[in-house]
Structure formats: structure tokens, C-alpha cells
N, C-alpha and C positions, 0 to 999 in steps of 0.2 A: 272516870274507870277506864280501865285499858283497852286500848283495842288495835286490829289492824287493818290500816285505812289506806288510803291514797290521795294525792292531791291534785293527779295527772298520770291518765293511763301510762304505761311503761311495762317493762322487763317486772320478772318477781322483784329485782332491789329495790322499784319504785315502790313496795307496800313499808309502811312504817310502823313500829310498835308502840304505842304512847299512850298518853294521856288526851282524853276529849268529853265533853259534859255527857254523864248521863242525860240521856231523853225522857221528857215528859210525858206521857200519854194525853193525846186529845182526842174527843170525839168518840171513833170506835177504834183507837189502839189500844192496844194490852202491854205492860211492861214487862219482858223477860227476863228472870234472871237466868242466861244461860248456864247451863250443863255441858254443853257436848255441841259440837257445828261439824259439819261434812265437805271435804271439797268435793267440786266439780269442773268437769271440763268446760262448762261456760264461765265459772267464776274465773278462770284465765283465759277468754277471749272476751270477756269484757272489762279484765283488768287490765290489759294489753291493749285495748281498744281497736283491737277485731272485729269485735262484737260492737260498732258504734251503739251509743244509748247516752240520755242523759242521767248526769252524774250527779248527786247532792256533794257539798264538797265541805269537810274530807267525806270521802266517800270511803264506808266500811264495806269489807270485801266481803262475798258468800250469802249463798242461798239458803241452804240447809240450818235448822238450829232444834234443840230439844232445851226444856227447862221447869221452870218453875214462876206463877207468877207472881211478880211482886206490885204490882198495882195498875188499875186498868181505868180507862176514861170516861166520863160519864155517858157515853151513849154505847156502851159494850154491854151487853142483854143476856150471856150465859155463862163466861168464863167468869170466875171468883179469883180473888187474890188467895194461892196456897193453893191452885189446881194446877196438876203438873201437864205442859203440852208441847207437840211437836208440829213443825210448819217446814213449810218450804216456799219457792220461789219470792222469795226478797231478795236484793241488790239486780233488780232487774227493771226495765221500764219506770227508770225514775227513783223506786225503791230503795233507803235505806237496805244495805245488807248486815247480815249477823255475828260476823266475828268479832264479836266485843264482850265484853263481861258482863252489859244489858242490851238487850233489842228490844224496840219498839213495832209494833205489829199487828195491821188492822186485823179484829176477829177474825172474818170469815179465812182467812189463810192458817190459822193454826187448831188443832184437834188434840182430843183429849189424849195422856198418855197412860194405854193400860199400866194397872200396880205393879203387876211382875215385869215389866220393862225399861230395860234400864236406858237413861237419856242418850249415851253414846250408841246403839244400838235402835233407837227411832231415829237421831240424828241421820246414822247410817243407810237408813231408808227411804229417807225421805223425796230428795228428789228421786233417784233410780227406780224406788218404790212406784210414784206416783207414774213417771214416764211410762214403767214398763205396764200398768195397768191402764194407761191411756191407749198404748199399742196393740195389747192383747186383746185384750174385749172393746175398746170402742171405734180402734181403727182398725184392729184384725179381726175381731167376731171373732176369735177360736171358742170353741165349743167341747164337751166331752167328747173324749174319742178320735179329735181329730189329731193332725200330728205340727208339731212345730221344730222347723228347726233354725237353732240360735247360733251364729256367729260369734264366736266368741262368748262361751259359755259361763268361763269363772269371772267376767268381769262385775263394774259397776251394777248395770243396766242390766246386762246378758244373765246372770248371777239370779236376778229380780224374773226376769221372764222365765229362767226354769223353773222357778218354785213357784209362781202362779200359774203357771200352765199345771204341773202337777195336783194344786192344789184345787181342780177341778176336771180333774180326771181326763187332761190331755196325756199326747205320747211326745215325747221329746229328745229331739237327735240336737248334741251339743257339739261344737269345733271348740279346740283346744291347739294350745302352738306348744306343749311340752308334757311331759307325763306327771309333772305334781300338779298342773291344770287339770289336765283330765281326770286325775284322781278326782279334785276339787267338784269335778261338773257329776261324777258320778254321785258324791257324797248331796251334793244338791237335789239329787236324785233324775238326773236323765237316763231316761232307757238306754240310750245308744251315743257315744262318745267317740270323735274322729278327732285323733291328734293327726292334725294337717300338716305336720312335719315330718310323718311317717307315711301317712295312708291320704288315699285319694277321698276328697269330699263327695264327688261325683259318685264315685264306684260306693261304698260303703252308705253313705245315704238312697241309695238306689235297692240294695241289699234288703234295708227295712223297710221304705216306703218306694215298693216297685211302681204306686200308681203316683207318686208325689207326695209334695207336701201340701197340706193347706196353708200354712202361713210362714213364710224366710223373714227370718228379722235378722237385720243385716246393721254391723256395729262397725263394722270397717269405712274409714272415709275412702276408701277407693273401690267399688264395689264391680263384681263380676257381674254383671248381667248375663252373662251368658250361660254361666252356673247355675244362677237365679233361676230363669225362666226356665231351664233344663228341668230342672227339680221341682217346679212347683205343679199341682195338681189341676187339673181343670176348675176352673173358677178361682184360683189360687192367691193368696195375697203374699206382700210384701210392706214389708214397713221399712224406710228410711229414716236415720237420725243425726247423722254425720255427713260428712265431705263437700260442707259449705263449697268449697272451690273447686270440686270434683267434674269433670267433664267425659266420664265416659263413652264409649259405645255403646250403642240398644240396641239388639234384636228385634225389631217392630214385629215381624211376621209371626215369628212363634210367639209371642206376646199376646198378640189380637187374638192369635186362632184359640187361643186357651182359655179366652175371655178372663184372662187376669187383671188384677188392680194392684197400682201401686200407693202406696201413705206416705207420703212423708209427716213427719213428729216433731215438735216443736213444744215442747211441754209448757215452758211460759204463756203460748199465745190460746193456752186453756183459761176458761173464766174461774171464779172460785169455787162456783155450784158445782162445775164438771169435776174440780179435782177429790172436792170434799165427798164426791161417789168414791172414787179410789182412797182416800183416805179411808176412808168407814173401812174397808175392805182390808187393809194394810194392816190395820191397826187387831183389827179381828184374829189377822192371820199368826200375827205377829204372838201376840197373847194365846193361841192355841198350838204354837209352835210350828205350825205348816209353814212360816219362812223366817227365816234366820238373816240378821246382818253378816252380809260379808264384809269385814275389818281388815284389810292388810297390815295397818299399820295406825298407831294411835301417837298424836304429839304434842306438847304443849303447845295452846293459841301465840304465844311469844315467835313460836317458830314458822309463822304461815307463808312467810315468803320462803323457806325452807321446801314446805309441804304443795305450793305452788310450782316450784321448780321441780320437784318428781313427777305431779301430776304432766305437769308440761308434755314431760323429759317421754311421758309413756304416750298420753292422746297424740300428740303432735311429731316429737321427734322419734316417736317406734321403736323405744326403749323395753318397751312390751315389760315393765318392771311392777308393777301390780297385779296382784290378784284380788280385787275389793278396794272396797274406800278406804281413806285419809281420815280418820278422825282427829280431832284438834279439842281439846278441854282447857279454859281459863284456868 
């Protein structure tokens, strides 16, 4: 089968595209004929070695996938050949990745794909959707009627936060860096959109939420804690999901006086059972049209190295060239 893989961590150019054996499902593994995959920042960190993990050799890159079940191992209980499935959390913690014509995935990490949902849309919502769900509900404890401020509301995770919050009846303030991305945020359902290239986040957020926001979702690698703490309501919560090497100053006094809390969020450290709760909601809301995939571009699997370069330039290089996910198809 064709696959995008590495034999040693390195730059995007270290990704090879060629033939490796089709895996055979054993135990509770499911062999999926891949219909679509999506690129995530963590894919580039694992590929480069920035996040050190045990890797099979060759190591197929990628976390997300959607496709059709080709075969099942002897211990698989619920999934059958011919089922359409989607999943994430592969290509990490020693698990083989998904950027190939076929992928073997343990049954607990796969979820049924609704009939009306395309493979590309399911793959594009996989990691970002589960991450957003974990942060909005398990860590952020957001309730209907509360307000969330999403920094970067048009991005992969940010766009899902906006949609999940609206799906339960919360209020959403989203930030965007230009008019095009601001328009996208409004289309996703944001109640207020702040174009931070022209407007003050602090001033406009205060106009809409004078008592502060209950949840502040930070997607930037260098958070501004003075801004965040100033905008948090009493007992407000903050989600951090980026900035591995960041060491910003922190306003301890105002933070503790508000009784606020900060929650770090690393999706692949949550169990299969915890993530399945998220996946069930995501599948339901995708089928109902309450959430939609944000796909920036679709590319062939053979161009995985270029997709990694674009993703890395956006998330690490600061080019901000993406407004959604990169999806690849075999």
C-alpha cells in the first residue's frame, strides 16, 4: 500500500511516500480502508522530534482518519466489515499513524460515521472536535447562557469551540486576524467577532460581557495573561492548548482574587472512554448539521510533506495561512 512515513524524525522533507506492507489486524484491531485524513499540529511535532515519543519504524505519520472497515481482528466486539468509521489519537504514544491507504486501529478509538457525513468532514472534525469537546465541557464546564471568548475562532480547534458552544446555547465572542476570518467566525455562529488587527479585544469584549466571560479559550503559543485575567468573570476558567516553550509573565494577584482556574489540555492524554463521550456528541451534531467541518484545502496523500510544511508554517512560523484543516485523500 502507499503510505506517508518517516524512518527518523526530521523536517517535512523527511517524509517519504511509497510502498509499505498492508497491516494485518490482530486482537482488537480494525483494518480501515482510509477515505480521508487530516493534518494537525501535533503531527508535525511528532514528525520533527519536537515531541519525543516511541515510534515504529517505518512510522506512518498522522492522527486522524475516516474510512471503511476492510477486516477485523478476532477480539473485535462491535465493528463489522463494511462499516464506515472515523477516529483520532493515532500516531502518538507508540501507535502507528493513519496517512496510508490502510490503517490498523484498536476498536476503542473508532466511532461510527453517520450516513450523511462524508469521510473528509469526519476526518477534519476528529482531533479538533474531540479536543474542543474535552476543553469546552470536561475542563471548561461551559453551560448554556454562559459566555466563552475564543482566541482564533476560525482555526481548526477554535472553529469547533465556537460551534460546540453554540450547540448547547452558550454565547460566543471570537477573535480573528482579518475580515475574511471574521466573516467565517460569524458564519460559524459567533455572537460577537473582534478583528484584532483593527479593534481592541479587551474593549470590545467588555462591551459585550461587562461582567467578564466564564470561559477564555487560548489558542496562541504566547498567551497574554493580563488580558485573560482582566476579562475573566468571577470563577472564570481558562483553557491552554499551545505554547509548549512559552514562559509569559502571570498576574497572580488578580487571578486568585477572582477564584479563577487554568486548565492545560493535551488531547492524547485522555482515555479512550473519555474521548468516546466526545465522539458521540460530535457524530450526532455533524449529522444534525449543528457543527460543520472547516476545511481550508484538500490535497492528495502523496503531498503529505507539503501539507506538513504548510501546517508548520502556520502554527510555528506565524504565517496564519490556514483557516481550517488540511485534508488529504489517498
